[in-house]
N, C-alpha and C positions, 0 to 999 in steps of 0.2 A: 713552288719557288716563286718569290715575289720579284716583279720586274719594275725597274724604274721607267716610267712612261716618258716618251720622247718629248723634247721641247719643240715648239713650233719653229720651223726653219724655212728658209728660202734658198733657191739655187742662185748663186752669184756667177757661176761660170760652168757651163756644161759643154764640153767639146764633143765633136762627132765620135772621137775615139772613146770617150767615156760612155757615150750612149750605147756603143757596141758592147761595152763591158757590163751592162746592167745585169744580165743573167749570171755571169761569173761572180759578180759582187753579191748578188742575192744568195747564191749558193754558199759563198764564204760567210755571209751573215748567218745563214742557217747553221753552218758548222760552228760559228762563234756562239750562237745561242745554245746549241747542243752541249758545247763544252762548259758554258756557264752553268747550265742546269745540272750537268753531270758532276762537276766539281762541288757545287753547293750541296747536292744531296748525298754525295759520298761521305759528307760529314756525319750522316746518320749511321754509317758503318763505323766511323772512327770513335763515336761515343761509346758503344759497347766494347769495341776493340781495346781502347785505352783503359776503360774501366777494369777489364780483366787483366790486361798486360801489366798495368801499374798498380793494381789492387786499389782502385780509387773508390770513393763514395759516388753516389749519383750526382751530387752537386759538383764535385770535383771534375767528373767526366763531362759535365755539361759546359765546362769552360771552353770546350771545343767550339760550341755554338756561340758562347758568350763573346769570345774574342773575334770570331768571324763576323757576326752580325753587328757587333759594336762598331766595326769599321764603317758601316753605312752611316751611322750617326756622326762619325768623326770626319770621314773623307768625302762625302757626297758633294758638299759645297766647294771645298778646295779642289776636288777633281774637276768640277765644272769650270772653275776659274782658270785652271791650268789648260784645259782643253780649249777654252776660248782664245788662248794665246798661241797654242801650238797647232791647232786645227783638229778636226774630228778623225781623219785618217791616222795622223801621227798619234792621236790619243788612243786609238785602237791598238796600234803597234806597241805603244808604251804599255798599255794594259796587258797585252799578251806577254810582253817581256817581264813585267813585274810578277805576273802570275807564274810564269815559268821559273823565276828566281825563287818564289815561295815554294814551288814543288821541289826544286832542287835542294832546298834547305832541309827537306825530309831525310836526305841521305846522311848528313852529319848528325842530325838529331837522333836517327836510328842507331848510328854507330856509338854515340855517347850515351844512348838510352836515357835521355832527359826529357821529361814531359814538358818542362818549361820551354825547351827549344822547339818542340813540336807546336806549341801554342804560338811561338814567335813566327814559325814558318807559316802557320795558318793565317796569322794576321797579315803577313806580307802577301800571301796568296789572295786574301780577301781584298786588299788594296787594288790588286790587279783586276779583280772581278768588278769592283765598283767603277774603275776607270773604263772598263769595257762597256758596261751598261750605259754610263753617261755619254760615252763617245759614239757607240754604235747605233743607238736607237734612231737618231735623226736621219740616218741614211735610208732607213726603210721608207720614209715619206717621199724621198726624191728619186729613188731608183725605179721610176715608172710613172704612169699617169696618176695625178692626184686623186682621181675618182676611185682608184682601186687601192689607195694607201692603207685603208682599214683592213682590207682582206689580206694584203701582204703582211701587215703586222700580226694578224691573227695566225697566219700560216707560220711565220717565223717563231711566234710564241709556242705554237704546237710542236715545232721541232725541238724547242727547249724542253717541253714536257716529255718528249721521248728520252732526252738525256736524264731527266729526273727519274724516269721509270727504269732505265738500264742501270743506273748507278748502284742501287742496292744489290742487283744480281751480280754485278762485277765485284762489289765489295764482299759479298758472301763467298764467292768462289775463290778470289785471289787474295783475300786478306783474312777474313774470319775463319775460313776452313783450315788455315795453316797456323793458327795461333798456338797450338800445342806442339808444333814441330821444332821449336827453337827455345833455347834457354833464355834468350832475350826476345820475347815475342814482338817487340816494337820493330825488329829488323824486317818483319814481313811486309812493311809498308814501303820499304826502300825502292824496290823495283817497279811496283805499280806507279809510284809517283815520279820515278825517273822516266817512265814511259809517257806519263802525262806531260812532264816538262818538255820532253823532246817533241811531242805533238804540238804543244803550244808554240814552241820556237818555229817549227815548220809553218804553222798557220800565220805567225807574225811576219815571216819572210814573204809569204804569199800575199798578205794584205799590203805589205810595203811595196810590192811590185804592181799592184792593181792601179788602173787609171780610174779614179773615182771623182765624182763631181765635187767641186769646191762649194761648200755651203756655209751659210752664216745664220745666226739666230735672227728670227723674225720678231716683230712686235705685234702683239695681239691688237685687234681693232678695239677702239674704245667703245664701251657700251653705256647706255643710260641706266643709272641706278634709280632706286625708288626715292626720288626727290632730293637726293644729296650725293655729292661726290665723296668717296671714301679715300682717305689719304694714307691708309696703312693696310697692308695685306692681312694683318691680324684683326681687321674690323669685320671680317666675314665669319659669321657663325658656322656656316657649313664647313669652312676650311678648318677652323679651330677644333671643332668636334670630330671632323674627318681625320685630322692628324692623330687624334687619340684612337680612332677607329682603325687606321693603318697599323698603329702600334699594337693594338689588341689582336688584330687579325694575323699579322706576321708572327707575333708571339705565340698564339695558339697553334698555328700551322707548324711552326718549327718545334715547339715543345712536344707536340704529339709525335711528330716524325722522329725526333731525337731519341725518345725513350720507347718507341714502338717495338723495337727488337727485343729489349729486355722484358717489356710487358708481355709480349707474345711468348717468349721463352718461359716465363713464369707460369703463364696460363696453360700452356701445352706441355710443360716439363720437357722441353727439347733443347738442343744446342743452339748457340747464338747464330751460327752460320745458316742453319735451317730456318730459324725464326726471321732472320734478316731478309730472306727471300720474299716473305710476305709484304715487306715494306714497299716493294716495287708496285704492288697493287694500290697502296695508299697514294703514291705519286701518279700511278697510271690512271687513277680515278680523276685526277685533275685534267689529264689529257682528254678523256672522254667528256668530262664536264664542260671543258672549254668549247669543244665542238658542238655539244648540245646547246650550250649557252649562247653561242653565236647565232643560232636559229631562234631560240626562245626570246632573246632580247630584242628581236625585231618587232615583236608584237606585244610583249609584256613590259610593264614599267620596271625599270632597274631597281627602284627602291623596294618594290614588292618581291622581286626575285631575291634580293639581298636578305630581306626579312625571313622569307621562307627557307632559304639555305641555312641561315644562322639557327633558326628554330629546329630544323632537321638535324643539324650538328649537335645541338643540345640533347635532343631526344636520343640520338645514337650513342652519345657518351653515357647517358643515364642507363641505357640498355646494357652497354658493355660492362660498366662497373658493378652492375647488379646481377650479372649472369656469369657463367663460366664456359670454358671450352671454346669451340669454334663459333658459337653465337657471340661471345664476348669479343673474340678476335675480329670477325668480319664486321661487327657493328662499329668497332673503332676504325678499321680500315676504310669503311664507307664514308667516314668524315672527310676523307680526301676528295670525294666527289662533291661534297657540299662546299669545300673550300675553293673550287675551281674558278668561279667567277667573282668571288668576293673582292679581291684586290682591285680588279678593273672597275667594278661598280663603285666601291668606296672612293677610289681616286677620281672617277669622272664626276660623282656627286660633289666631291670636295672642291673641285675647280670650277663647278658650274656657276656662271655669272661673274667670274672674277676679272674678265677683260684683260687689261694690261698687267694685272698682277699674276696672271697664270703661270708665267715662267718661274717667278719667285716662289709661288705656292708649290710648284713641282719639286723644287729643292727642299722645301720644308717637309713635304710629305715623304721624300726620299730618306731624310734623316730618321723618320719614324720607323723605318725598317729595323732600327736598333731594338725594337720590341722583341725580335727573335733572340737577342742576347739576354735581356732581362727576364722575360717570362720563362724561358727554358731553364735558366739558373735557379729561379725561385721554385719551379716545379721539381727540379732535382733535389733541392733542400727539403721540400715536402715529402718526397719519396723516402729520403734518408731518415726522417724523423717521425713519419706517420705511416701512410699506406697509399697504395695505388689509387684507391677510391677518393681519398682526400686530395691527393695530388692532382687528379684530373678535374677537380672542381675549379682549378685556376683557369684552364682554357674554357671551361663552361662559363665562367664569369665573363671572359673575354667575348664569347659569342652573345651573351646577354646584352653587353654594351652595343654590339653590332646590331642587334634587334632594335634597340633604342634609336640607333642612328638611322636605320632603315625606316622606322615609323615616324620619327620626329626630328632627329638631329641634323638631317641633310637639308632641312628647309632653310633657305637663305634669306628670307624676307626680314627676319629678326636680326637685330644688331646686339652683340653682347656689350 
């Protein structure tokens, strides 16, 4: 799951009472990240579920991811503007409330058995998730000493990865395994999403009652450029090419995860609920990779790690589409391990040397998460009209671009 990196912030008012609440606040943020990861990756269950329940093509079922990730492109900047007016804590509460509303909309959508209503509910749910990410991330930097901010952020992201790992198991047991038990299969998502909505409302109430520091956006320190001041955020080569890199990375990650259940079911000739259980290993690989990456990146250059991870992902995809059985299955699942550190590295390389433009660049990079919408839909189209092997050339091409970015595109000395 891709995360919107936090903006630089400063504490404008921290009371003694709020200091005492650091640990409860961090625990709440951990729960928040778990829910964001869980809800986002539960979409990987909905894609095969709706495909079978509504007798859809692969491209039609991929609209689940299309509308969800399109929200990042549409709402990231407006969400940031709204939060700057209502505050970060109120932004989190609002995000939880909107996400709960989206989850509640699954109930009437299931009763009416309308795919379009489910897509509407997912869009509303995604608006809430975007609000949560934009609002919650800055708190991680101020809930404790500045010297340990990076470790806190890595820990919270790790909790989010636990959510992405659990979601496929939850979806396989509570949704996909019951698809044959009703004349209207879409009804099987009613109660799981009602449970999610109730949990989101409870968390919103808890966050509303917390005593949290009042924070405001900070301004990055000015830096010296190579002989000239740049007057536009788009004057930075590493940012422009990095935005494409984020688009490609999120697109590849989401596209593989979206169709992995159907891909495994076809390879192993098994039911969707059993195949969906394997998807947890795909996302679980990101948890393992982030923990390993936190150690490796202390001594290795990020650009080299990025290049090696993208090259490994290409190799694994090639192995998978040219083999059968469990070799093909585990080769594709292992791509998740390669994905683990890509977003963080691309993001950091993209904002390197931007100085006062860093905050604006963060918003631009966040909109590129919409790659999850575009690439997954196009891959669904390719599966419908060609084959799995041809369809997986699309994420392969995305990883090829990431190799270019790791080798050359991240260099910021050149001006486009």
